[in-house]
N, C-alpha and C positions, 0 to 999 in steps of 0.2 A: 584484524578486521578489514574488510574491504569497503571502500567508500563509493557510493553511487549518487546520482542526482536525478530527480524527477523532472518531467516537463510540465509540472502542475500548472504554473502560471505562464508557461512559455508555449502552450499548445496552440496559441494563435499564430505562431511563427511556423514557417515550413519546417517539416521534421528534419530536413538536412541542416537547416540553420541551427536547430537545437543541438544536433550532433556536433557541429563545428564548435559551438559554445562549450559543450561538455568536454570535448577533446582539448580545446585550448586552455581550459581551466585545470587540466591535469587528471580528469577522471578517465577510468577505463570501463565503467559500467553505467548503465542508465536504467531508470524505471519509467515506464511509458503508460500513457492513457490509451486503452485499446482503440478508441475512436480516432486517435491521431494516425492510425495505420490504415484508415479507410473504412467506410461503412457502405452497406450493412455488414456487420461482422460475419454473418453466416454466408454471405455471397459477394464479398469484395473481390477486386481484381487480384488474383494470386500472383501475377507477374509483377504488379506494383509492389507487393509485399516482399517478394524476392529481391527486387531492386533496392528497397529500403534496407533490408538486411545486409545486402552487399555494401551499400554506402556506409552503414554503421561499422561494419567489420573493416572496411578500408581505412577508417579513422581510428581503428584500434578499440572500438567500443563493443562491449557485450550487453545483450539484453538480460537483465537479472530478475526483473519484477514488473508487474503491472498494478495500477491502482485506478481509482475513479472509474470503475468498470462500466457504469451505466450512464456516464455523462452524456453519451450520444443518444440515450434512450430514456428520457425522464419519465415516461409513462409507465415504466416497469416497476414491479414491487416484489421483493422477496419475502414479505410478511403480510400476505393478503389472504382473505377468504374467497376471493373471486377465482373460481376454478380455471377460467380461460386465461386470466391474467397470470395466475400462478404458473400455468404450463408455459406460457410465452416467456416469462421471466426465467424459469428454470432452463428452458431451451437456449436462451440467450447466454446464460452463464456457462452452459456446456460449450457453446460456440466460442466463447472467450477462452476457455481452457484449451480448446483445440488450437486457437490462434496463438496462445501462449506457448504451446508445445512447438508450433512451427517457428516461432521467433526465438526459441531456446531459453525461455524464462524458467526459473526454478520456483518462483514465488508469485502468487496472485493475492493481492490485498483486497479483502472484501470489506469495503467501507461504505461508499455510496449511501449517505444518510437518508436522502430523500426517497431512495428506492427500498428502504427497509422500515418505512413508517408503518407501525402496527395499527390495527383497528383501535379506535380510541377507547373502546370498552373491553379490549383484550387484556387478560392477565399476562404477567411475564411468562408464566408457564405455557399458556396458549400461544403467545407470540413466538416462544422458543420452538414449540412443536411445528408451527407453520414454517418458520425459517429453516429448521432442519429438514423438513420434507422437501422444500424447494432446493436446498443446497446439496442434498445427497447425490443426485445424478452427476453433478459436476465434481463432487468429492470423489466418487467412485472412479470417474474418468481420470481425474488428477492423480489418484494413486497409481493407476496403470501407466501414466505418463511421467511419473516421478516429479510431480509438481505439488507444492504445498499451498493450500488455501489458508491465508492468515486472516482471522477475524480481527476487526479493528473497532474497539469501543470508541464511542463518540458522545460528546456532551449532549444533555437534553435540549439545548438550544438548536441542535442540528437534527436530532431524531428522537423518537420516544422509545427506542428499543436498543438494548445493549449499550448502556451509557457509561460504564466504568470498567476497570480491570476485573473486579469481582464478578460482574455480570458476564463479561467476556469469557472468563474461566468457567463460569457456571454453564454457559451454552456449550463450550467445548467438552466439558465433562459429560453433559447430557447427551451430546452427539456421539462421543467416544469413537471417533473415526481417525485412522492413522494419518490421513492427508489433511486434517484440519488442526491448525495451530493458532498462535496468537502473535499479533504485532504490538509492540509498545511504541507509542508516539510521545515524544518529549512535550510537545505543546498540549496534548490531551492530558498527560499526567499532571502538568502544571495546573490544570483546572480541576483535578480531583483532590480529595482531602487526604492525600498521602504523598510522600516523597517518591522520587523515581526509584531510589534504592529499595524502598518498601514495596513498591509495585513490582520491581524486578524480583524480589524474594518470592512473592506470591506467584508470579508468572513464569518463572524460570523453567519448570518442567514442560511448558508448552510453547516457550518463546522460539520463534523462527525468523523474525525480521524486526528491524528497528528503524523508525523514522526520526530523524534529527531535524529539529526546527526550534528556533527560539520561541519563548512564550509569547513574543510579540508577532508570531507567525512569519517571521523573516528567517533568513539563513543563519546557521550557527555563527556566533561571533558578531552578529549585527544587532544584538540587544543585550539584556542584562542576565540572561541565563548562563550560569557557570557550567560548562560541559565537562570540566575536569572530574568532579565527583561522579558524574554520570558515566563517563567512559571508564573511569577507574573501577566502578562497580561492575560494569559489563565485563571488563578484563578479569577481574577477580572471580566473577561467576563462571568464567570459561567460555563466554560467548565469542564465537569465531565467525559469525555470520556477517551480513551486510548492514552497514549503517547508510541509509539513503536520505539525502537532503531533500526535504519536501517543503520548500518555501511557498508561501501564499502571496508574497509580494516582495518587491525590492525597492529600497529607498533610493538606489542609484541604478545605473545601467548594469544589467546582469553580467556584462563582460568585465566589469570591475568587481562586482560583489562575489561572484562564484569563485574566481581564483583566490580572493581574499579569504573566503569561508573555507575553502579547501586547505589553505595554509594554516588557518586557525585550528582546524580539526587535526591536521597532521601534527601540529605542535602539542595539542592536548593528548593525542595518542602517545606521542613520545614521552611526555611528562608523566603520564599515568603508569 
Protein backbone atom coordinates (compact mmCIF):
# COMPACT_ATOMS: atom_id res chain seq x y z
CA UNK A 1 0.00 0.00 0.00
CA UNK A 2 1.14 3.51 -0.77
CA UNK A 3 0.95 6.32 1.79
CA UNK A 4 -0.06 9.85 0.87
CA UNK A 5 -0.86 12.99 2.85
CA UNK A 6 -3.59 15.59 2.25
CA UNK A 7 -3.15 19.34 2.57
CA UNK A 8 -6.55 19.44 4.32
CA UNK A 9 -5.58 21.65 7.24
CA UNK A 10 -2.41 22.94 5.64
CA UNK A 11 -3.94 24.66 2.63
CA UNK A 12 -3.45 28.05 4.24
CA UNK A 13 0.29 27.54 3.71
CA UNK A 14 1.92 28.14 0.34
CA UNK A 15 1.64 24.94 -1.68
CA UNK A 16 5.43 24.73 -1.90
CA UNK A 17 5.62 24.72 1.90
CA UNK A 18 3.20 21.78 2.01
CA UNK A 19 5.29 19.90 -0.55
CA UNK A 20 8.41 20.45 1.55
CA UNK A 21 6.58 19.25 4.65
CA UNK A 22 5.34 16.11 2.88
CA UNK A 23 8.73 15.29 1.38
CA UNK A 24 10.58 15.85 4.67
CA UNK A 25 8.13 13.50 6.42
CA UNK A 26 9.00 10.75 3.94
CA UNK A 27 5.93 10.80 1.69
CA UNK A 28 6.15 10.41 -2.07
CA UNK A 29 2.49 11.16 -2.81
CA UNK A 30 0.05 13.95 -1.99
CA UNK A 31 -3.70 14.54 -2.04
CA UNK A 32 -4.60 18.11 -2.90
CA UNK A 33 -7.54 20.48 -2.58
CA UNK A 34 -8.22 21.83 -6.12
CA UNK A 35 -8.54 25.41 -4.88
CA UNK A 36 -4.96 25.19 -3.62
CA UNK A 37 -3.85 25.10 -7.26
CA UNK A 38 -5.43 28.42 -8.15
CA UNK A 39 -8.91 29.63 -8.97
CA UNK A 40 -11.10 29.91 -10.90
CA UNK A 41 -10.71 26.24 -11.70
CA UNK A 42 -11.95 26.67 -15.27
CA UNK A 43 -9.64 29.55 -16.11
CA UNK A 44 -6.66 29.64 -13.77
CA UNK A 45 -3.14 30.45 -14.95
CA UNK A 46 -1.91 27.26 -16.70
CA UNK A 47 1.72 28.32 -16.38
CA UNK A 48 1.34 28.53 -12.60
CA UNK A 49 -0.02 24.98 -12.50
CA UNK A 50 2.85 23.70 -14.60
CA UNK A 51 5.25 25.36 -12.18
CA UNK A 52 3.47 23.79 -9.19
CA UNK A 53 3.72 20.37 -10.84
CA UNK A 54 7.41 20.87 -11.55
CA UNK A 55 8.11 21.87 -7.94
CA UNK A 56 6.29 18.79 -6.64
CA UNK A 57 8.15 16.46 -8.96
CA UNK A 58 11.47 18.05 -8.04
CA UNK A 59 10.71 17.04 -4.45
CA UNK A 60 9.84 13.49 -5.52
CA UNK A 61 6.10 13.92 -4.99
CA UNK A 62 3.30 12.54 -7.13
CA UNK A 63 -0.24 13.89 -7.19
CA UNK A 64 -2.47 10.88 -6.54
CA UNK A 65 -5.81 12.36 -5.48
CA UNK A 66 -7.95 15.43 -4.89
CA UNK A 67 -10.55 16.12 -2.19
CA UNK A 68 -12.58 19.01 -0.70
CA UNK A 69 -13.50 19.74 -4.29
CA UNK A 70 -15.77 22.75 -3.76
CA UNK A 71 -14.01 24.42 -0.85
CA UNK A 72 -13.32 27.35 -3.17
CA UNK A 73 -16.96 27.51 -4.32
CA UNK A 74 -19.33 27.17 -1.32
CA UNK A 75 -22.31 28.38 -3.38
CA UNK A 76 -22.38 25.25 -5.55
CA UNK A 77 -24.56 22.20 -4.91
CA UNK A 78 -24.55 18.71 -6.43
CA UNK A 79 -28.00 17.82 -5.06
CA UNK A 80 -30.24 20.72 -6.00
CA UNK A 81 -33.44 21.25 -7.99
CA UNK A 82 -32.25 24.67 -9.18
CA UNK A 83 -31.50 24.10 -12.87
CA UNK A 84 -29.01 26.97 -13.20
CA UNK A 85 -27.13 25.98 -10.07
CA UNK A 86 -27.19 22.34 -11.16
CA UNK A 87 -25.50 23.21 -14.44
CA UNK A 88 -22.88 25.43 -12.82
CA UNK A 89 -22.06 22.76 -10.25
CA UNK A 90 -21.83 20.01 -12.86
CA UNK A 91 -19.60 22.21 -15.04
CA UNK A 92 -17.30 22.96 -12.12
CA UNK A 93 -16.92 19.26 -11.35
CA UNK A 94 -16.04 18.60 -14.99
CA UNK A 95 -13.40 21.35 -14.78
CA UNK A 96 -11.98 19.73 -11.63
CA UNK A 97 -11.70 16.40 -13.45
CA UNK A 98 -9.79 18.13 -16.25
CA UNK A 99 -7.52 19.75 -13.68
CA UNK A 100 -6.98 16.39 -12.03
CA UNK A 101 -5.94 14.87 -15.33
CA UNK A 102 -3.48 17.72 -15.92
CA UNK A 103 -1.95 17.17 -12.48
CA UNK A 104 -1.78 13.40 -12.93
CA UNK A 105 -4.22 12.26 -10.24
CA UNK A 106 -5.95 8.89 -10.45
CA UNK A 107 -8.59 9.54 -7.78
CA UNK A 108 -10.99 12.40 -7.06
CA UNK A 109 -12.86 12.15 -3.76
CA UNK A 110 -16.42 13.51 -3.94
CA UNK A 111 -17.06 14.64 -0.38
CA UNK A 112 -17.85 18.37 -0.07
CA UNK A 113 -20.73 17.95 2.43
CA UNK A 114 -22.05 21.51 2.22
CA UNK A 115 -22.25 21.25 -1.55
CA UNK A 116 -24.38 18.12 -1.54
CA UNK A 117 -27.08 19.24 0.86
CA UNK A 118 -30.35 17.93 -0.58
CA UNK A 119 -33.68 19.80 -0.48
CA UNK A 120 -35.10 19.29 3.00
CA UNK A 121 -38.24 17.62 1.64
CA UNK A 122 -36.39 15.34 -0.82
CA UNK A 123 -36.51 11.58 -0.38
CA UNK A 124 -33.24 9.65 -0.54
CA UNK A 125 -34.31 8.32 -3.95
CA UNK A 126 -34.90 11.82 -5.34
CA UNK A 127 -31.65 13.14 -3.85
CA UNK A 128 -29.81 10.20 -5.41
CA UNK A 129 -31.28 10.93 -8.83
CA UNK A 130 -30.38 14.63 -8.56
CA UNK A 131 -26.84 13.75 -7.51
CA UNK A 132 -26.36 11.19 -10.27
CA UNK A 133 -27.60 13.58 -12.94
CA UNK A 134 -25.05 16.20 -11.89
CA UNK A 135 -22.23 13.70 -11.44
CA UNK A 136 -22.65 11.89 -14.76
CA UNK A 137 -20.87 14.39 -17.08
CA UNK A 138 -17.81 14.40 -14.80
CA UNK A 139 -17.93 10.61 -14.47
CA UNK A 140 -18.02 10.15 -18.24
CA UNK A 141 -15.02 12.43 -18.66
CA UNK A 142 -13.21 10.73 -15.76
CA UNK A 143 -13.67 7.35 -17.41
CA UNK A 144 -12.07 8.67 -20.60
CA UNK A 145 -9.16 10.13 -18.60
CA UNK A 146 -8.62 7.00 -16.45
CA UNK A 147 -9.67 8.78 -13.26
CA UNK A 148 -11.90 7.33 -10.55
CA UNK A 149 -14.50 9.43 -8.74
CA UNK A 150 -14.77 8.13 -5.17
CA UNK A 151 -17.96 8.91 -3.29
CA UNK A 152 -17.43 9.72 0.38
CA UNK A 153 -20.22 9.02 2.88
CA UNK A 154 -20.33 11.69 5.61
CA UNK A 155 -22.23 11.88 8.89
CA UNK A 156 -25.58 13.73 9.23
CA UNK A 157 -23.94 16.53 11.23
CA UNK A 158 -22.13 17.48 8.00
CA UNK A 159 -24.73 16.81 5.32
CA UNK A 160 -28.18 15.31 4.85
CA UNK A 161 -27.29 13.08 1.90
CA UNK A 162 -25.25 9.85 1.70
CA UNK A 163 -24.50 9.54 5.40
CA UNK A 164 -23.01 6.07 5.76
CA UNK A 165 -21.36 3.21 3.91
CA UNK A 166 -24.65 1.52 3.04
CA UNK A 167 -26.04 4.71 1.48
CA UNK A 168 -22.77 5.28 -0.41
CA UNK A 169 -22.96 1.78 -1.87
CA UNK A 170 -26.63 2.32 -2.72
CA UNK A 171 -25.80 5.44 -4.74
CA UNK A 172 -22.96 3.66 -6.56
CA UNK A 173 -25.19 0.71 -7.41
CA UNK A 174 -27.95 3.02 -8.63
CA UNK A 175 -25.50 4.97 -10.81
CA UNK A 176 -23.73 1.84 -12.08
CA UNK A 177 -20.85 3.74 -13.68
CA UNK A 178 -17.36 2.22 -14.11
CA UNK A 179 -15.63 5.44 -13.04
CA UNK A 180 -17.58 5.82 -9.78
CA UNK A 181 -16.32 3.94 -6.70
CA UNK A 182 -16.15 4.40 -2.91
CA UNK A 183 -13.72 5.82 -0.37
CA UNK A 184 -13.59 4.47 3.17
CA UNK A 185 -12.62 7.00 5.83
CA UNK A 186 -11.52 5.73 9.25
CA UNK A 187 -12.95 8.76 11.10
CA UNK A 188 -16.28 8.38 9.30
CA UNK A 189 -16.52 4.65 10.02
CA UNK A 190 -15.80 5.35 13.70
CA UNK A 191 -19.05 7.35 13.74
CA UNK A 192 -21.09 4.65 12.02
CA UNK A 193 -22.72 1.74 13.82
CA UNK A 194 -20.27 -0.82 12.47
CA UNK A 195 -16.58 -1.69 12.64
CA UNK A 196 -14.12 -0.80 9.91
CA UNK A 197 -13.79 -4.50 9.13
CA UNK A 198 -17.55 -4.81 8.61
CA UNK A 199 -17.66 -1.68 6.48
CA UNK A 200 -14.77 -3.04 4.42
CA UNK A 201 -16.56 -6.33 3.85
CA UNK A 202 -19.56 -4.44 2.45
CA UNK A 203 -17.56 -1.89 0.46
CA UNK A 204 -14.80 -4.05 -1.01
CA UNK A 205 -16.32 -4.56 -4.50
CA UNK A 206 -16.37 -0.76 -4.96
CA UNK A 207 -13.43 0.35 -2.80
CA UNK A 208 -10.85 2.53 -4.57
CA UNK A 209 -9.36 4.84 -1.89
CA UNK A 210 -8.85 4.98 1.88
CA UNK A 211 -8.55 8.00 4.17
CA UNK A 212 -6.69 7.29 7.39
CA UNK A 213 -7.28 9.58 10.34
CA UNK A 214 -7.79 8.97 14.02
CA UNK A 215 -11.33 9.09 15.37
CA UNK A 216 -10.23 12.34 17.05
CA UNK A 217 -9.70 13.79 13.53
CA UNK A 218 -5.93 13.94 13.93
CA UNK A 219 -3.23 11.94 12.17
CA UNK A 220 -2.87 8.18 12.72
CA UNK A 221 -0.99 7.40 15.92
CA UNK A 222 -2.08 10.67 17.52
CA UNK A 223 -5.14 9.27 19.28
CA UNK A 224 -6.77 6.08 20.52
CA UNK A 225 -7.64 4.46 17.18
CA UNK A 226 -5.79 1.17 16.70
CA UNK A 227 -4.80 0.99 13.05
CA UNK A 228 -3.34 -2.50 13.22
CA UNK A 229 -6.66 -4.35 12.69
CA UNK A 230 -7.65 -1.77 10.07
CA UNK A 231 -4.49 -2.21 8.00
CA UNK A 232 -4.54 -5.97 8.55
CA UNK A 233 -8.10 -6.12 7.22
CA UNK A 234 -7.12 -4.07 4.15
CA UNK A 235 -4.14 -6.32 3.44
CA UNK A 236 -6.18 -9.48 3.96
CA UNK A 237 -8.80 -8.14 1.55
CA UNK A 238 -6.10 -7.54 -1.06
CA UNK A 239 -6.39 -3.76 -1.07
CA UNK A 240 -3.30 -2.38 -2.81
CA UNK A 241 -4.34 1.23 -3.25
CA UNK A 242 -3.47 4.46 -1.48
CA UNK A 243 -3.93 5.18 2.22
CA UNK A 244 -4.03 8.95 2.52
CA UNK A 245 -3.61 10.78 5.82
CA UNK A 246 -6.44 13.31 6.10
CA UNK A 247 -5.89 15.09 9.40
CA UNK A 248 -8.27 17.86 10.42
CA UNK A 249 -5.97 19.26 13.08
CA UNK A 250 -2.59 18.86 14.75
CA UNK A 251 -1.84 18.97 18.47
CA UNK A 252 1.75 19.95 17.66
CA UNK A 253 3.70 21.39 14.78
CA UNK A 254 2.94 19.30 11.65
CA UNK A 255 6.71 19.12 11.10
CA UNK A 256 6.78 16.91 14.18
CA UNK A 257 3.48 15.10 13.77
CA UNK A 258 3.62 14.00 10.14
CA UNK A 259 6.99 12.15 10.33
CA UNK A 260 5.79 10.52 13.55
CA UNK A 261 2.51 9.47 11.94
CA UNK A 262 4.30 8.16 8.88
CA UNK A 263 6.58 6.03 11.08
CA UNK A 264 3.58 4.77 13.03
CA UNK A 265 1.82 3.65 9.84
CA UNK A 266 5.01 2.07 8.49
CA UNK A 267 5.28 0.04 11.70
CA UNK A 268 1.60 -0.97 11.52
CA UNK A 269 1.97 -2.07 7.89
CA UNK A 270 5.04 -4.10 8.78
CA UNK A 271 3.30 -5.72 11.77
CA UNK A 272 0.16 -6.55 9.81
